[in-house]
KOLRO-976585 format. One line per 3 residues: number of its first residue (from 0); their letters; for each residue z negated, y, x of C-alpha. Coordinates in nm, 4 decimals, decimal comma. Layout:
% residues N
NUM	A	Z Y X; ... .
//
This chain:
% residues 581
0	XXX	1,0333 1,0406 -1,4678; 0,9162 0,8123 -1,7182; 0,7060 0,4835 -1,5449 .
3	XXX	0,6063 0,2659 -1,8777; 0,4664 0,0431 -1,6759; 0,2168 0,2780 -1,5249 .
6	XXX	0,1894 0,4236 -1,8885; 0,0478 0,0990 -2,0341; -0,1756 0,0216 -1,7304 .
9	XXX	-0,3126 0,3631 -1,8153; -0,2995 0,3292 -2,1711; -0,4862 -0,0328 -2,1288 .
12	XXX	-0,7783 0,1345 -1,9728; -0,8370 0,4084 -2,2122; -0,8189 0,1609 -2,4844 .
15	XXX	-1,0899 0,0016 -2,3187; -1,2762 0,3053 -2,1964; -1,3100 0,4579 -2,5286 .
18	XXX	-1,3646 0,0888 -2,6900; -1,6739 0,0986 -2,4547; -1,7433 0,4345 -2,5245 .
21	XXX	-1,7946 0,3232 -2,9108; -1,9866 0,0138 -2,8502; -2,2066 0,2528 -2,6064 .
24	XXX	-2,2662 0,5041 -2,8882; -2,3169 0,2063 -3,1440; -2,5662 0,0555 -2,9017 .
27	XXX	-2,3909 -0,2692 -2,8500; -2,3393 -0,1977 -2,4719; -2,5721 -0,0053 -2,2344 .
30	XXX	-2,4617 0,3850 -2,2008; -2,3560 0,5704 -1,9204; -2,2211 0,2754 -1,6788 .
33	XXX	-1,9625 0,3648 -1,4510; -1,7164 0,0864 -1,4551; -1,4165 0,0619 -1,1868 .
36	XXX	-1,1407 -0,1938 -1,3382; -0,8388 -0,2933 -1,2573; -0,4908 -0,3445 -1,4601 .
39	XXX	-0,2582 -0,6046 -1,3657; 0,0823 -0,7991 -1,5181; -0,0094 -1,1509 -1,5059 .
42	XXX	0,2383 -1,4031 -1,4119; 0,2160 -1,6233 -1,6611; 0,3577 -1,4020 -1,9704 .
45	XXX	0,1310 -1,6512 -2,1797; -0,1985 -1,5018 -2,0528; -0,0358 -1,1459 -2,2184 .
48	XXX	0,1405 -0,9002 -2,0712; -0,1527 -0,6733 -1,9099; -0,5176 -0,7530 -1,8156 .
51	XXX	-0,7780 -0,5745 -1,7250; -1,1154 -0,7135 -1,5390; -1,3274 -0,4428 -1,7049 .
54	XXX	-1,5507 -0,6373 -1,8531; -1,6118 -0,8432 -1,5445; -1,6722 -0,5439 -1,2924 .
57	XXX	-1,9087 -0,4110 -1,5823; -2,0894 -0,7192 -1,6016; -2,3404 -0,6574 -1,3201 .
60	XXX	-2,4392 -0,3066 -1,4041; -2,5003 -0,4005 -1,7976; -2,6782 -0,7174 -1,7377 .
63	XXX	-2,4495 -0,9265 -1,9682; -2,2036 -1,2288 -1,9131; -1,8247 -1,0471 -1,8765 .
66	XXX	-1,7195 -1,2478 -2,2033; -2,0310 -1,1069 -2,4242; -1,8675 -0,7830 -2,2658 .
69	XXX	-1,5506 -0,8373 -2,3696; -1,6285 -0,9829 -2,6679; -1,8066 -0,6363 -2,8228 .
72	XXX	-1,5069 -0,4311 -2,6431; -1,3022 -0,5863 -2,9021; -1,4802 -0,5226 -3,2096 .
75	XXX	-1,4693 -0,1585 -3,1215; -1,1354 -0,1365 -2,9921; -0,8497 0,0127 -3,2351 .
78	XXX	-0,4916 -0,0789 -3,0931; -0,3062 0,1489 -3,3703; -0,0484 0,3834 -3,2620 .
81	XXX	-0,0673 0,2139 -2,8714; 0,1950 -0,0045 -2,6937; -0,0041 -0,3454 -2,7476 .
84	XXX	-0,0096 -0,5763 -3,1003; -0,3298 -0,7152 -2,9848; -0,6017 -0,8212 -2,7452 .
87	XXX	-0,8291 -1,1202 -2,6739; -1,0346 -1,2691 -2,4328; -0,9784 -1,5152 -2,1610 .
90	XXX	-1,0853 -1,7178 -1,8613; -1,4441 -1,5847 -1,7439; -1,3838 -1,2737 -1,9498 .
93	XXX	-1,0708 -1,1251 -1,8808; -0,9151 -0,8771 -2,1842; -0,5219 -0,9824 -2,2235 .
96	XXX	-0,2893 -0,7599 -2,3909; -0,0199 -0,8339 -2,5505; 0,2952 -0,5610 -2,6533 .
99	XXX	0,4324 -0,4315 -2,9255; 0,8137 -0,3225 -3,0374; 0,7255 0,0585 -2,9322 .
102	XXX	0,6545 -0,0256 -2,5787; 1,0087 -0,1966 -2,5556; 1,1993 0,1156 -2,6768 .
105	XXX	1,0023 0,3519 -2,4653; 1,1456 0,1685 -2,1965; 1,5462 0,1574 -2,3458 .
108	XXX	1,4285 0,5566 -2,4211; 1,3472 0,6213 -2,0843; 1,6328 0,4427 -1,9301 .
111	XXX	1,9022 0,6072 -2,1770; 1,7139 0,9705 -2,1562; 1,7221 0,9931 -1,7936 .
114	XXX	1,9987 0,7895 -1,7072; 2,0989 0,8410 -1,3044; 1,7400 1,0029 -1,2684 .
117	XXX	1,6226 0,6503 -1,4166; 1,3385 0,5745 -1,1438; 1,2735 0,8935 -0,9412 .
120	XXX	0,9600 1,1033 -0,9500; 0,8051 1,3067 -0,8366; 0,5333 1,1600 -0,6012 .
123	XXX	0,6030 1,2819 -0,2909; 0,7113 1,6649 -0,4365; 0,6123 1,9181 -0,1869 .
126	XXX	0,6584 1,6607 0,1415; 0,8896 1,7091 0,3867; 0,9517 1,4512 0,5813 .
129	XXX	1,1701 1,3597 0,8673; 1,3266 1,0184 0,8902; 1,4385 0,9533 1,2480 .
132	XXX	1,6847 0,6218 1,2893; 1,9280 0,4695 1,5494; 1,8938 0,7150 1,8021 .
135	XXX	2,1320 0,4770 2,0293; 2,1761 0,5344 2,4011; 2,5368 0,6885 2,3970 .
138	XXX	2,5631 0,5138 2,7035; 2,8199 0,2422 2,4957; 2,9118 0,0954 2,2130 .
141	XXX	2,6205 0,0155 1,8691; 2,5263 -0,2916 1,8244; 2,3421 -0,4627 1,5817 .
144	XXX	1,9827 -0,3876 1,6230; 2,1525 0,0146 1,5692; 2,3229 -0,1617 1,2409 .
147	XXX	2,0056 -0,2935 1,0900; 1,7995 0,0268 1,1792; 2,0531 0,2512 1,0086 .
150	XXX	2,0653 0,0791 0,7184; 1,6996 0,0338 0,7162; 1,6577 0,4406 0,7817 .
153	XXX	1,9040 0,5621 0,5841; 1,7946 0,3866 0,2620; 1,4488 0,4612 0,3370 .
156	XXX	1,5198 0,8190 0,3209; 1,7204 0,7705 0,0197; 1,3918 0,6195 -0,0958 .
159	XXX	1,1555 0,9337 -0,0560; 1,4194 1,1825 -0,1727; 1,4317 0,9711 -0,5230 .
162	XXX	1,0151 0,9815 -0,4497; 1,0278 1,3648 -0,4974; 1,0187 1,4191 -0,1134 .
165	XXX	1,2607 1,6985 0,0803; 1,3859 1,4517 0,3624; 1,6040 1,4915 0,6658 .
168	XXX	1,7784 1,2545 0,8484; 1,7849 1,2699 1,2465; 1,9291 1,0907 1,5309 .
171	XXX	1,8030 1,1577 1,8788; 2,0485 1,1840 2,1387; 1,8985 1,0407 2,4941 .
174	XXX	2,1384 1,2545 2,6553; 1,9333 1,3184 2,9586; 1,7044 1,1289 3,2006 .
177	XXX	1,7487 0,7712 3,3915; 1,9680 0,6044 3,1517; 2,2756 0,9365 3,1873 .
180	XXX	2,2101 0,8957 3,5663; 2,2507 0,4798 3,5849; 2,5321 0,5582 3,2919 .
183	XXX	2,7159 0,8317 3,5529; 2,6820 0,5409 3,8702; 2,8082 0,3233 3,6316 .
186	XXX	3,1648 0,5130 3,5767; 3,1870 0,6546 3,9445; 3,1593 0,2798 4,0963 .
189	XXX	3,4536 0,2194 3,8095; 3,6311 0,5557 3,8903; 3,6244 0,4475 4,2560 .
192	XXX	3,7277 0,0926 4,2483; 4,0356 0,2610 4,0773; 4,0978 0,4588 4,3456 .
195	XXX	3,9955 0,2547 4,6416; 3,9959 -0,0816 4,5103; 3,7186 -0,2947 4,4146 .
198	XXX	3,6164 -0,4535 4,6865; 3,5729 -0,1194 4,8600; 3,3356 -0,0186 4,6537 .
201	XXX	2,9825 -0,1776 4,5383; 2,9361 -0,1591 4,1722; 2,5586 -0,0986 4,1259 .
204	XXX	2,3145 -0,3959 4,0200; 2,1773 -0,1964 3,7633; 2,4941 -0,0321 3,6116 .
207	XXX	2,6422 -0,1021 3,2570; 2,8550 -0,3758 3,3156; 3,0627 -0,3413 2,9761 .
210	XXX	3,4550 -0,2974 2,9836; 3,3740 0,0487 2,7722; 3,2690 0,1763 3,1251 .
213	XXX	3,6190 0,0567 3,2756; 3,8087 0,1956 3,0075; 3,5971 0,5762 3,0290 .
216	XXX	3,6378 0,5458 3,3965; 4,0218 0,5035 3,3660; 4,0647 0,7699 3,0634 .
219	XXX	3,9037 0,9915 3,3381; 4,1183 0,8460 3,6412; 4,4346 0,9320 3,4010 .
222	XXX	4,3256 1,3221 3,3163; 4,1952 1,4079 3,6638; 4,3705 1,1584 3,8974 .
225	XXX	4,1490 1,1692 4,2563; 3,9989 1,5007 4,2204; 3,6550 1,3977 4,2039 .
228	XXX	3,6924 1,1407 4,5045; 3,5756 1,3921 4,7691; 3,3655 1,6291 4,5025 .
231	XXX	2,9996 1,5961 4,5640; 2,7581 1,3244 4,4375; 2,6248 1,5869 4,1642 .
234	XXX	2,9545 1,7228 4,0590; 3,1370 1,3678 4,0243; 2,8578 1,2605 3,8221 .
237	XXX	2,8251 1,5441 3,6188; 3,1841 1,5702 3,5064; 3,1880 1,1745 3,4549 .
240	XXX	2,8711 1,1627 3,2276; 3,0125 1,4973 3,0063; 3,3239 1,2605 2,9720 .
243	XXX	3,1675 0,9614 2,8937; 2,9358 1,1663 2,6653; 3,2270 1,3494 2,4966 .
246	XXX	3,3847 1,0526 2,3712; 3,1024 0,7903 2,3064; 2,8805 1,0595 2,0707 .
249	XXX	3,2184 1,1159 1,8530; 3,2528 0,7660 1,8559; 2,8950 0,6799 1,7056 .
252	XXX	2,9371 0,9273 1,4376; 3,2262 0,8134 1,3150; 3,1280 0,4743 1,3791 .
255	XXX	2,7868 0,5571 1,1672; 3,0096 0,7623 0,8872; 3,2477 0,4394 0,8607 .
258	XXX	2,8895 0,2946 0,7684; 2,8086 0,5713 0,5287; 2,5655 0,7560 0,7165 .
261	XXX	2,5623 1,1037 0,8075; 2,2611 1,3254 0,9554; 2,1198 1,6031 0,8943 .
264	XXX	2,0805 1,6629 1,2453; 2,2077 1,5350 1,5883; 1,9299 1,6370 1,8071 .
267	XXX	1,9927 1,6697 2,2066; 1,6981 1,5455 2,4692; 1,9092 1,7906 2,7376 .
270	XXX	1,8299 2,0936 2,4726; 1,4544 1,9954 2,5155; 1,4831 2,0161 2,9035 .
273	XXX	1,6963 2,3202 2,9192; 1,4816 2,5175 2,7273; 1,1932 2,4664 2,9041 .
276	XXX	1,0227 2,2822 2,6328; 0,9186 1,9630 2,7844; 0,7703 2,1569 3,0574 .
279	XXX	0,5460 2,3448 2,8063; 0,4672 2,0572 2,5983; 0,3064 1,8865 2,9458 .
282	XXX	0,1519 2,2134 3,0706; -0,0063 2,2090 2,6970; -0,1509 1,8723 2,7504 .
285	XXX	-0,3146 1,9901 3,1324; -0,4424 2,3046 2,9541; -0,6282 2,0850 2,7361 .
288	XXX	-0,7365 1,8679 3,0165; -0,5866 1,5292 2,9195; -0,3599 1,5196 3,2830 .
291	XXX	-0,4590 1,4229 3,6458; -0,2258 1,4564 3,9511; -0,1893 1,1259 4,1526 .
294	XXX	0,0419 1,0432 4,4525; 0,2578 1,3652 4,3625; 0,3056 1,2743 4,0384 .
297	XXX	0,1114 1,3982 3,7193; -0,0141 1,1386 3,4855; -0,1393 1,1874 3,1174 .
300	XXX	-0,4365 1,0247 3,0619; -0,3603 0,8005 2,7834; -0,6151 0,5439 2,7845 .
303	XXX	-0,8845 0,8351 2,7410; -0,7004 0,9294 2,4354; -0,6447 0,6119 2,3149 .
306	XXX	-1,0063 0,5060 2,3309; -1,1143 0,8073 2,1710; -0,9149 0,7194 1,8549 .
309	XXX	-1,0082 0,3389 1,8819; -1,3631 0,4254 1,8852; -1,3412 0,6851 1,5811 .
312	XXX	-1,1607 0,3966 1,4090; -1,4795 0,2171 1,4417; -1,3526 -0,0598 1,7060 .
315	XXX	-1,6343 -0,1991 1,9601; -1,6401 -0,1496 2,3833; -1,5554 -0,5293 2,3452 .
318	XXX	-1,2329 -0,4840 2,1162; -1,1185 -0,1895 2,3496; -1,1566 -0,3289 2,6908 .
321	XXX	-0,8955 -0,6540 2,5367; -0,6508 -0,3844 2,4864; -0,5728 -0,3072 2,8307 .
324	XXX	-0,5145 0,0219 2,8244; -0,3047 0,2327 3,1115; -0,2048 0,5727 3,1944 .
327	XXX	0,1179 0,7269 3,2106; 0,3269 0,9311 3,4285; 0,4609 1,2674 3,3045 .
330	XXX	0,6483 1,4130 3,5730; 0,7383 1,1953 3,9051; 0,6706 1,3165 4,2117 .
333	XXX	1,0172 1,4213 4,2673; 0,9347 1,7089 3,9698; 1,1715 1,5107 3,7294 .
336	XXX	0,9975 1,4473 3,4176; 0,9666 1,1523 3,2653; 1,1097 1,0038 2,9086 .
339	XXX	0,7957 0,9391 2,7484; 0,7376 1,3353 2,8525; 1,0692 1,4151 2,6224 .
342	XXX	0,9291 1,2039 2,3774; 0,6301 1,3828 2,3420; 0,8275 1,7018 2,3285 .
345	XXX	1,0846 1,5939 2,0659; 0,7837 1,5042 1,8159; 0,5712 1,8378 1,8915 .
348	XXX	0,9065 1,9971 1,8212; 0,9151 1,7741 1,5042; 0,5644 1,8943 1,3676 .
351	XXX	0,4631 2,2148 1,5218; 0,8212 2,4236 1,5889; 1,0211 2,2736 1,2441 .
354	XXX	0,6816 2,1694 1,0423; 0,7363 1,8232 0,9224; 0,4435 1,7423 0,6903 .
357	XXX	0,5301 1,3752 0,8034; 0,7755 1,1963 1,0912; 0,9378 0,8570 1,0097 .
360	XXX	1,0737 0,6410 1,3082; 1,2790 0,3688 1,2937; 1,1949 0,1777 1,6090 .
363	XXX	1,2771 -0,2113 1,7160; 1,0263 -0,4630 1,7508; 1,0120 -0,4310 2,1704 .
366	XXX	0,8930 -0,0631 2,1232; 0,5399 -0,1565 1,9529; 0,3402 -0,0599 2,2659 .
369	XXX	0,4842 0,2578 2,2879; 0,3400 0,3330 1,8961; -0,0321 0,4105 1,9895 .
372	XXX	0,0643 0,5895 2,3124; 0,2909 0,8381 2,1691; 0,0404 0,8597 1,8242 .
375	XXX	-0,2380 0,9532 2,0842; 0,0003 1,2159 2,2463; 0,0572 1,3991 1,9290 .
378	XXX	-0,3694 1,3657 1,8388; -0,4237 1,4754 2,2268; -0,2010 1,8197 2,1532 .
381	XXX	-0,3993 1,8729 1,8139; -0,1010 1,7726 1,5953; -0,2643 1,4311 1,4001 .
384	XXX	-0,0398 1,2090 1,5157; -0,2419 0,9074 1,3751; -0,2252 1,0480 1,0538 .
387	XXX	0,1002 1,2015 1,0823; 0,3718 1,0101 1,2523; 0,4714 0,6260 1,1186 .
390	XXX	0,6327 0,3693 1,2896; 0,8991 0,1156 1,1128; 0,9239 -0,1589 1,3877 .
393	XXX	1,2092 -0,4177 1,2685; 1,2626 -0,7824 1,4570; 1,5578 -0,8305 1,5785 .
396	XXX	1,9325 -1,0101 1,4136; 2,0588 -1,2810 1,4257; 2,4426 -1,3419 1,3503 .
399	XXX	2,5110 -1,7180 1,2217; 2,8435 -1,8346 1,1432; 2,8946 -2,1998 0,9641 .
402	XXX	2,5286 -2,2324 1,1320; 2,6191 -2,1143 1,4377; 2,4420 -1,8501 1,6174 .
405	XXX	2,7240 -1,5807 1,7020; 2,7485 -1,3872 1,9983; 3,0879 -1,2931 2,0784 .
408	XXX	3,3607 -1,1014 1,8478; 3,6214 -1,3275 1,7551; 3,8785 -1,0406 1,7986 .
411	XXX	3,7633 -0,9062 2,1127; 3,5596 -1,1602 2,3253; 3,2970 -0,9083 2,3873 .
414	XXX	2,9311 -0,8520 2,2565; 2,9547 -0,7683 1,8807; 2,9246 -0,3997 1,8065 .
417	XXX	2,9137 -0,2427 1,5052; 3,2770 -0,1632 1,4915; 3,3651 -0,5294 1,5215 .
420	XXX	3,0911 -0,6234 1,2684; 3,2458 -0,3909 0,9985; 3,5959 -0,5011 1,1101 .
423	XXX	3,4962 -0,8214 0,9444; 3,2438 -0,8139 0,6623; 3,2721 -0,4930 0,4212 .
426	XXX	3,0616 -0,2102 0,4586; 2,8452 -0,2205 0,1799; 2,8171 -0,6167 0,2537 .
429	XXX	2,6653 -0,5044 0,5681; 2,4258 -0,2334 0,4455; 2,3092 -0,5060 0,1787 .
432	XXX	2,1769 -0,7760 0,4281; 2,0481 -0,5198 0,7012; 1,8464 -0,3636 0,4382 .
435	XXX	1,5931 -0,7005 0,4500; 1,2193 -0,6653 0,5028; 1,2010 -0,4724 0,8256 .
438	XXX	0,8835 -0,7043 0,9744; 1,0592 -1,0254 0,9551; 1,3464 -1,1515 1,2119 .
441	XXX	1,6571 -1,1775 0,9736; 1,9629 -1,4578 0,9787; 2,2867 -1,2825 0,9414 .
444	XXX	2,5186 -1,5042 0,7713; 2,8884 -1,3936 0,8020; 3,0362 -1,6589 0,5967 .
447	XXX	2,7906 -1,5565 0,3249; 2,8221 -1,1837 0,3683; 3,1866 -1,2474 0,2632 .
450	XXX	3,1750 -1,5209 -0,0202; 3,2695 -1,4616 -0,3739; 3,0089 -1,6560 -0,5471 .
453	XXX	2,6673 -1,6220 -0,6919; 2,5549 -1,7444 -0,3678; 2,6240 -1,4144 -0,2172 .
456	XXX	2,3225 -1,1956 -0,3356; 2,5366 -0,8424 -0,3412; 2,8495 -1,0194 -0,4946 .
459	XXX	2,5976 -1,1581 -0,7814; 2,4872 -0,8148 -0,8305; 2,7971 -0,6318 -0,8275 .
462	XXX	2,9341 -0,8476 -1,0254; 2,6620 -0,8408 -1,2861; 2,7712 -0,5004 -1,3178 .
465	XXX	3,1213 -0,5493 -1,2985; 3,0722 -0,7727 -1,6104; 2,8690 -0,5213 -1,8194 .
468	XXX	3,1812 -0,2609 -1,7722; 3,4191 -0,5429 -1,8906; 3,2042 -0,6681 -2,1471 .
471	XXX	3,1829 -0,2033 -2,2828; 3,5657 -0,1894 -2,2270; 3,6874 -0,4996 -2,3990 .
474	XXX	3,4394 -0,3992 -2,7534; 3,5616 -0,0454 -2,6981; 3,9390 -0,1999 -2,7220 .
477	XXX	3,7917 -0,3204 -3,0963; 3,6730 -0,0528 -3,2006; 3,3230 0,0014 -3,0824 .
480	XXX	3,1602 0,2431 -2,9121; 2,8243 0,2579 -2,7296; 2,5755 0,3900 -2,9674 .
483	XXX	2,3321 0,6746 -2,8864; 1,9536 0,5857 -2,8913; 1,8840 0,7375 -3,2165 .
486	XXX	2,1118 0,4225 -3,3844; 1,9430 0,1430 -3,2106; 1,6951 -0,0792 -3,3540 .
489	XXX	1,5135 -0,2070 -3,0172; 1,2535 -0,4264 -3,2678; 1,5769 -0,6452 -3,2815 .
492	XXX	1,5548 -0,7326 -2,9328; 1,2577 -0,9743 -2,9643; 1,4220 -1,2557 -2,7896 .
495	XXX	1,2504 -1,4163 -2,4666; 1,5708 -1,3162 -2,2785; 1,5901 -0,9742 -2,4400 .
498	XXX	1,2240 -0,9066 -2,3729; 1,2386 -0,9947 -2,0316; 1,5268 -0,8112 -1,9681 .
501	XXX	1,3899 -0,4758 -2,1018; 1,0735 -0,5334 -1,8932; 1,2910 -0,6095 -1,5873 .
504	XXX	1,4178 -0,2282 -1,6590; 1,0638 -0,0917 -1,6368; 1,0010 -0,2783 -1,3115 .
507	XXX	1,2870 -0,0121 -1,1497; 1,0214 0,2607 -1,1175; 0,7917 0,0141 -0,9947 .
510	XXX	0,9519 -0,1474 -0,7447; 1,0968 0,1830 -0,6246; 0,7455 0,3395 -0,5649 .
513	XXX	0,6454 0,0439 -0,3905; 0,9564 0,0961 -0,1396; 0,8091 0,4476 -0,0324 .
516	XXX	0,4730 0,3167 -0,0552; 0,5110 0,0247 0,1806; 0,8376 0,1948 0,3891 .
519	XXX	1,0264 -0,0999 0,2847; 1,3623 -0,0216 0,0835; 1,4002 -0,3882 0,0612 .
522	XXX	1,2057 -0,3868 -0,2737; 1,5286 -0,2799 -0,4238; 1,7419 -0,5296 -0,2716 .
525	XXX	1,4930 -0,7754 -0,4497; 1,4466 -0,6128 -0,7691; 1,8149 -0,6043 -0,8306 .
528	XXX	1,9141 -0,9962 -0,7987; 1,6110 -1,0446 -1,0340; 1,7422 -0,8025 -1,2641 .
531	XXX	2,1063 -0,9077 -1,2195; 1,9571 -1,2953 -1,2780; 1,7656 -1,1280 -1,6130 .
534	XXX	2,1112 -1,0027 -1,7323; 2,3043 -1,3111 -1,6705; 2,0892 -1,5136 -1,8249 .
537	XXX	2,0219 -1,2765 -2,1490; 2,4320 -1,2876 -2,1705; 2,4106 -1,6515 -2,1448 .
540	XXX	2,1532 -1,7157 -2,4390; 2,2486 -1,3801 -2,6690; 2,5862 -1,3310 -2,8105 .
543	XXX	2,6935 -0,9644 -2,8301; 3,0235 -0,9799 -2,9820; 3,0358 -1,1187 -3,3129 .
546	XXX	2,6968 -1,0313 -3,4160; 2,6265 -0,8240 -3,7010; 2,6730 -0,4158 -3,6185 .
549	XXX	2,3211 -0,3779 -3,5728; 2,2370 -0,6420 -3,3696; 2,5679 -0,5836 -3,1940 .
552	XXX	2,4488 -0,1844 -3,1151; 2,1707 -0,3189 -2,9716; 2,2484 -0,5528 -2,7309 .
555	XXX	2,5445 -0,3427 -2,6173; 2,2841 -0,0664 -2,5180; 2,0724 -0,3150 -2,3574 .
558	XXX	2,3704 -0,4532 -2,1707; 2,4652 -0,0249 -2,0930; 2,0959 0,0117 -1,9895 .
561	XXX	2,1086 -0,2679 -1,7653; 2,4173 -0,0838 -1,5969; 2,2542 0,2240 -1,5162 .
564	XXX	2,0033 0,0885 -1,3363; 2,1894 -0,1457 -1,1237; 2,3663 0,1584 -1,0620 .
567	XXX	2,0818 0,3526 -0,9392; 1,9545 0,0985 -0,7451; 2,2706 0,0252 -0,5555 .
570	XXX	2,2618 0,3813 -0,4638; 1,9883 0,4074 -0,3389; 2,1307 0,0655 -0,1307 .
573	XXX	2,4789 0,2997 -0,0659; 2,6596 0,0444 -0,1942; 2,9349 0,1134 -0,4552 .
576	XXX	2,8874 -0,0460 -0,8133; 3,2085 -0,1985 -0,8828; 3,3497 -0,1748 -1,2479 .
579	XX	3,5729 -0,4244 -1,1787; 3,5701 -0,7551 -0,9496 .
//
């Protein structure tokens, strides 16, 4: 799709290169000099709309001052038919270019022609990417970390799709291993306490103490009575765990659906064990010489794998020694495979069996020590974990109300869960606020999230969209229809607020590209706030109703194209674009 910023940058380089070729041919500059120059947008528009460092980059090779080179380039530059009205020398030898109306027309043509597809690209076309996110243990309610990871993962997936990738959303269900055994132990204690009394049955110290465990045990007793009191521990655990998971997992699915998150697949860890895939994966690591036995357990030589990787990356012995590398148990002495072994098998399944080109996991920052180890295990299997597995680490969430940290729900008196949050804050507001920059700790202000004023960023952006819809409706009632682009003279949109708004529309393509590149969908939030601000300033400064038809049509068209881009951006975030507020 059309990216007018990139088009302008490409044209600056083309014009400059052509001017250099003409100057070299005329003998005014040395020929055959390879120049690698950048093109940027100056922060201060007083310095032009685009600037290139071509003359500075060429100075050493040409044995001339940057300003002298820039002067010769200007003498040989032809801007006819380009996006630029003028070019000039600035500072030490920068070449600054100023846009002409044809570029602004091009932006409006692009938004008008592409509509709901505006901003999308094919930069990731052909790539099959999995985004795995939330993957919360199914042993209790989802918490704030899950709420944040859910939005970051879902929105990142949308950003990658908009960049042309084939994207798969997945939730990994940890329905095997230690946490399920702890879950069963906790349910068993509460179940037997119902029958025998709390004093008669001690609760495990490392058990899950939440009221949800009591409620599940009570529901199990209500269905089965004391039938499992004298069953074998193994049978009782299996029945209790199955009962709990059969209720917790659908609850997780319904909560996430309420949160506007739906997955292509819920992948169960138990399937990896039952199929023998974990054992097979561990054997592959053993066959490659990366395991050893010690005290009856099977270990992965993680430290050796990572040391090999770090040496390839150019780290010194001293740097590696500081990392305190350790090995990992894959199979315990009792014959049970560890969570890490299952995780390695799961990621092997992603790459080898299902053929994803790239895998992105959204994890909490407390998992940072696991990143290199898992990538290393993929490398040991020959699956290029270093190059194909990406981990987005997100920081903690702090809930605030009236400036005070909130840990308990007013409604339930328990730790705040995703359900509690969505009972208090609109889903769209939750999605907006949680889509903050992943690597920063965030403060979620519950009061701000429900305010209906310009201090609330989602309200500010949605209000801009609704305001434009209202404008269009009101003018339609007076007989004015949205004009076709062919009827609009974009050169009439020449004031500072009008050109600023058009430039902001053009930036959407670039911000979407950066969001995909950086795995940071919060680029879209920040962009939309600025776009809404540009529109509000335009609407205040530039009258629409009552202007002569040519000006009215141009400004109305610009307002409508702003509406289109606001809606496109909000859709990427999974947020509604209201027509009335």
